Structure formats: structure tokens, C-alpha cells
FIDRENVEX-757507 format. One record per atom (N, C-alpha, C, CB): x, y, z; residue in one letter. Coordinates in steps of 0.001 Angstrom, whole numbers, plus 500000, padded with zeros to 6 digits. Glycine has a CB too. Example, Ala and Ser with C-alpha at 12.3 -4.5 7.8 and 13.67 -1.06 7.14 Angstrom:
BEGIN
513190494310507800A
512300495500507800A
513200496700507800A
511308495527509046A
512850497750507080S
513670498940507140S
512900500030507870S
514084499402505725S
REM end
This chain:
BEGIN
467641488923339565X
466524488350339078X
466397487500340399X
466641487587337576X
464999488218341407X
464153487068342184X
463210485955341839X
463447487614342895X
463103485017342771X
462385483996341825X
460926483908341141X
462408482945342490X
460304485074342266X
459055485844341141X
459299486175339916X
458546487153341514X
460164486728339828X
460267487395338497X
460715486302337268X
461407488639338644X
461626485702337819X
462408484583336933X
461053483551336487X
463826483602338025X
460151483303337751X
458820482180337167X
458375482946336350X
457510481612338163X
457876484283336194X
457160484893335536X
457508485285334289X
456858485680336124X
459118485794334323X
459691485875332755X
459787484565332421X
461178486605332486X
459990483219332786X
459817481860331676X
458420481653331236X
460260480341332369X
457730481707332025X
455880481779331726X
455599482716330536X
454869482547333199X
456365484035330449X
455862484950329376X
456815484050328140X
456283486914329678X
457743484055328448X
458942483181327251X
458377481623326812X
460792482825328186X
457017481003327362X
456321479779327522X
455567480163326769X
455832479252328715X
454773481058326939X
454048481557326458X
453937482038324891X
454017482210327205X
455013482717324696X
455172482982323578X
455673481431322414X
456183484189323793X
456509480679322846X
456532479434322758X
455371478610322045X
456696479103323948X
454649478540322842X
453194477688322757X
451913478094322016X
452672477550324090X
452301479420321938X
451231480609321408X
450466480252320299X
451916481931320953X
450856479319318943X
450566478882318079X
450144477784317865X
451127479051317626X
449725477113319089X
449489475717319164X
448568475746319722X
450309474871319658X
447779474179320367X
446990473833321173X
447230473577322580X
446576473015320704X
448569473916322735X
449090473557324345X
449368474911325241X
450694472631324306X
449205474659326659X
448963475677327488X
449822475274328480X
447578475917327876X
450628476276328870X
451002476674329648X
450150476300331218X
451142477831329125X
450414475107332026X
449779475475333144X
450042475441334366X
448992475080333161X
451795475318334455X
452516476631335380X
453806476397335651X
451895476922336844X
454806477474335869X
456052477572335741X
456478477071337598X
456461479279335052X
457650476509337812X
458296476319339206X
459267476498339224X
458286475331339814X
460594477211340104X
461922476836340339X
462046476585341692X
462871477789339907X
461983475462342119X
462276475161343415X
463450474545343685X
461388474484343905X
464172474511344754X
465525473725345520X
465202472400345748X
465982474319347023X
465775471550345260X
465566470206345919X
467000469460346369X
464738469241344835X
466755468123346980X
468347467742347425X
469231467642346702X
468587466680347966X
469062467972345272X
469578467512343940X
470295468911343497X
468280466917342811X
469559470244344148X
469815471465343557X
468636472009343012X
470798471376342596X
469186473060342125X
467606473897341553X
467016473187340529X
467764475504340840X
465570473022340458X
464897472651339082X
463954474215338616X
463669471021339369X
464014473746337664X
462949474895336990X
462252474143335863X
463772476380336282X
460630474164336603X
459916472832336359X
458444473758335415X
459441471758338257X
458681473396334136X
457146473540332861X
456307472752332945X
457307473349331318X
455180472899333884X
454021472150333256X
453481472603331865X
452881472222334194X
453263471914331163X
452422471696329773X
451164471443329807X
452833470672329000X
450022471279329110X
448874470532328908X
448355470517327293X
447801471134329883X
447568470018326945X
446166470560325571X
445047469494325667X
446799470470323514X
444361469726324893X
442865468610324703X
443768467158323818X
441113469633323221X
443335466976324624X
443733465345324673X
444981464494325176X
443739464959323440X
445425465177326086X
446906465062326657X
447995465822326111X
447376463752326548X
448979465549326550X
450319466633326367X
451354465099325708X
451100467675328471X
452172465196324827X
452886463836324892X
454533464638324618X
452214462454323437X
455316463677324399X
456217463508324783X
457389464411323403X
456161461936325158X
456694464797322661X
456719465134321892X
456508466321321431X
456405464582321646X
455860467049322562X
455324468376323000X
456406468809323572X
454102468441323911X
456670468190324454X
457617468455325674X
458722468674325621X
457721467673326447X
459071468337324368X
460241468021324161X
460991469179322711X
460093466316323901X
459920469916322586X
460022470493321368X
460152472114321876X
458688470066320351X
458978472141322916X
458731473239323997X
460310473341324755X
457316472705325227X
461153472170325074X
462020471869325849X
463059472227325261X
462010470739326244X
463124472309324036X
464640472511323121X
464596474412322870X
464541471354321052X
463294474304322934X
463227475875322364X
463683477257323651X
461306476120321817X
462692476681324693X
462980477283326020X
464476477416326082X
462416476407327242X
465177475817326244X
466490475761326175X
467255476982325875X
466764474870325340X
467403476977324693X
467965477889323996X
467703479601324549X
467435477556322600X
466476479756324663X
466135480706325183X
467278481187326838X
464554480310325310X
467024480310327221X
467224479866328860X
469379480273328781X
466542477327329227X
469865479720327417X
471362479459327441X
471646481094327018X
472017478053326214X
470430481910326023X
470865483254325674X
470504484061326868X
470208483811324342X
469766483976327271X
468964485120328146X
470097485326329911X
466825484256328540X
470196483976329444X
471252483654331250X
470621483923332744X
472755484910331421X
469513483700332276X
468459484746333551X
469118483489335101X
465624484578333068X
469506482458335286X
469823481946335915X
471349482051336567X
469411481160335445X
471603482279337553X
473079482092338274X
473369480403338960X
473125483367339736X
474299480079338375X
474250478747338554X
473800477584338069X
473969478680339234X
474353476399338978X
473508475541337708X
471909474959338035X
474487474025337324X
471577474439337557X
469752473734337578X
469239472792336510X
468544474984337376X
468658472363336835X
467842471481335743X
466509472138335658X
467637469817336165X
466171471764333897X
464983472252333495X
464411470438332998X
465184473721332118X
463072471190333670X
461629469958333401X
460917470506332663X
460579469472334620X
459918470134331516X
458940470531330797X
458275468783331070X
459414471267329091X
456778469349331581X
456031467669331369X
454676468468331753X
456616465948332713X
454139466684331579X
452690466935331623X
452175467539333435X
451896465235331103X
451318467745333914X
450911468289335199X
450221467185336060X
449954469509334983X
449875466314335241X
449997464917335963X
448055464553336240X
451189465156337830X
447717463288337145X
446340463616336998X
446096464119338192X
445418462552336626X
447327464724339070X
446546465835340279X
446546467370339729X
447539465887341962X
446266467778338270X
446469468958337478X
446007469813338370X
445826469059336126X
447100470646338490X
446651472350339690X
445777473141338302X
448800473865340460X
444794473554339111X
444361474916338990X
444652476068339132X
443764475052339368X
444840476805338513X
445534478132338481X
444945479559337581X
446916477739337919X
444227479019336663X
443338480556336051X
442053480315336145X
443530481053334377X
441442481226336679X
440184481583336703X
439743479965334850X
440070484026336441X
439823480551334023X
439216479169332996X
439528477595333557X
440096479224331301X
440148477358334154X
440412476221335023X
439388475887335646X
441360476370335909X
438595477002336558X
437556476501336821X
435969476229336633X
437728476721337370X
436514476444335643X
435138476510334347X
435007475523333692X
435198477506333169X
436339475253332927X
436857473974331920X
436598472538333097X
439012474227331338X
437184472897334294X
436991471240335158X
435629470821335862X
438087471132336535X
434426471675335313X
433332471779336217X
433035470727336094X
432323472642336109X
432653469850337238X
431922468427337187X
432926467135337277X
431077468309335728X
434330468013337597X
435507466984338354X
435325467145339699X
437151467316338057X
436135466050340329X
436660466171342014X
437556466499342100X
436790465208342888X
437608467306342707X
438856468369343236X
439224468783344341X
438809469440342867X
440557468682345117X
441452469137346090X
441457470524346679X
442589468950345603X
440756471743347553X
440877472518347660X
441595473252349165X
439925472622347180X
443263474413349188X
442694474477350522X
442859475846350221X
443358473745351902X
442623476461351119X
442195477732351624X
443377478212352919X
440494477524352206X
443812479740352667X
444303480756353264X
443788480969354827X
444009481844352393X
442786480222354979X
442008480622355932X
440319480420355951X
442363481888355976X
440067479975356769X
438633479102356688X
437652479656355644X
437790479133358167X
436791478827355427X
435797479215354893X
434952478674355403X
435743479169353811X
433248479016355742X
432511478292356480X
432993477065357566X
431761477870355582X
434183477726358514X
434919476892359433X
435693475879359057X
434193476389360217X
435876475508357612X
437327474691357431X
438191475261356143X
437012472920357131X
439390474540356326X
440331475330355233X
440462474334354192X
441910475830355781X
439895473252354168X
440029471893353111X
438549471492352971X
441041470415353791X
438843471291351146X
437802470961350402X
438174469992349899X
437334471764349594X
436913468811349746X
437292467922348874X
435785467342347872X
438097466744349829X
435581467715346669X
434325467709346418X
434235468281344781X
433573468582347580X
433089468166344671X
433073468083342899X
433008469583342579X
431535467160342083X
433583470117341745X
433650471625341768X
432322472002340229X
435763472237341430X
432098472821340740X
430701473237340223X
430751474418339046X
429811473810341540X
432203475423339296X
432211476247338228X
432671477444339276X
430720476359337270X
433049478756338462X
433372479878339026X
432367480941339015X
434456480269338493X
432085481959339907X
431039482715339475X
431116483963340334X
429710481965339560X
431497484963339723X
431848486324340515X
432518486212341417X
430917487033341031X
433927485569341186X
435027485451341793X
435238484404343179X
435264486764342046X
434372484206342692X
433520482769344040X
433920481213343072X
430787482960344220X
434899480352343512X
434697478574343314X
433638477952344072X
436012477688343817X
432511477322343137X
431590476785343902X
432319475220343734X
429923477091343359X
431969474631344620X
432317473607344925X
431544472226346071X
433371474143345221X
431153471026345969X
429771470742346179X
430777469293347054X
428410470536344490X
430573469872348591X
430894468919349434X
430003468195350206X
431632469351350126X
430112466668349875X
429099465807351194X
427717466448350553X
429442466411353361X
427175467011349830X
426123467622349861X
426013469106349870X
425609467164350743X
426878469469350638X
426445471194350524X
427806471983349743X
426197472035352449X
427023473122349437X
427790473931348462X
428659475174349314X
426647474593347301X
429790475057349077X
430544475910349554X
430960476928348281X
431664475169350273X
431103478282348403X
431572479662347736X
432576479876348385X
430690480897347754X
433688479490347624X
435099479951348433X
435626480873347132X
436399478397348979X
436101482322348280X
436577483704347017X
437785483202346171X
437245485415347869X
437759483811345163X
439157482671344472X
440550483208345240X
439491482919342300X
440762484573345813X
441654484886346505X
442660484721347403X
441386485215346681X
441378483589348269X
441387482649349436X
441848481257348935X
439923482552350124X
442015480672347729X
442659480071347337X
444057479638347604X
442462480384346642X
444755478826348786X
446200478567348490X
446447477769347517X
446878478075349484X
445823476568347533X
446073475296346135X
444910474573346485X
447690474068346119X
444866474398345094X
443504473583343931X
444370472749343153X
442457474775342617X
443511471609343107X
443965470515342143X
443152469994341883X
444788469649342392X
442953469189340963X
442159467874340247X
442460466609341217X
442817467487338500X
441377465770341768X
441881464531342718X
441476463504341599X
441008464279344457X
442257462812342199X
442567461313341299X
440842460927341912X
444415459876342033X
440391460118340923X
438927459335340726X
439399458107340948X
438082459420339232X
438581457375341677X
439247455494341535X
437698454558341538X
440543454805343513X
REM end
């Protein structure tokens, strides 16, 4: 099973684990780190995810991974909160976090730039609206390589 297929399969399993709760799957990563392979699952819920939420999902997912055995060789499983700089992955994220400060990077230039830090205004007709220094940019969703909430000080 290749990396993309593994991530998609794990996401499907996590979605089935959390389907009857307020917990939301934010992202799944399978990455090589200096100490070996790591399978990371990021969860959130209104009011924030807590240790008990992470532990309960981790236990069920771990059992599924042991039973299905989709990963050859050793790896670590991490289930956690996405943190303060939560990634924006789904269309609903761009609507839910409107009004918040964001960092967005694009694959190619939009109005001469590839990096935007500003206030997220929302999503309309496949375009993310972000205000940067008084200018509103419309960024096609499919051009976004990375989008995260930014820490406000």
C-alpha cells in the first residue's frame, strides 16, 4: 500500500471511529522522521480536543491497525490536537474560521505573490477570500499548497 493510499485508509478508519461524536478528523500524516516512520492523526472538536479523546481514538485505531496490518515494519502512532496553527484542509474550514488570522501559501503566484498572511474572509465559489493589509485577494482553492491558522499575539 503506497503512502497516499495508507493515509486515505487511515482517514476512513478514523472517520468511522469518530462518526457518532463531536470529534472531527483534521488531518492524517505518514512521515519519515530521524527516529523512524510516524503515523500522525490530528483531531479537533468544539471547545478543543482533550487527552481522553485522543486516548480513546488511539486505542481503537491501534486495534484496527494491528488487525489490518497495512504498514510494513515499525512505526509510531501519534494522535493529538492540531495545535494553535491548525491546518485548514476542508472547504468547511475556510468558512468556520472566517475572521481569523491565517497563513496561506500557493503553488503558483496569485496577483504576483505566493504567500499571504491576513484575515480569512471565507470561501466563495471555490475561491478563498483573504484580506492582507487592506487588499482582498481571491485565491483559487486548488492553488493552495498549505493553509494554517496563524497565532495572534
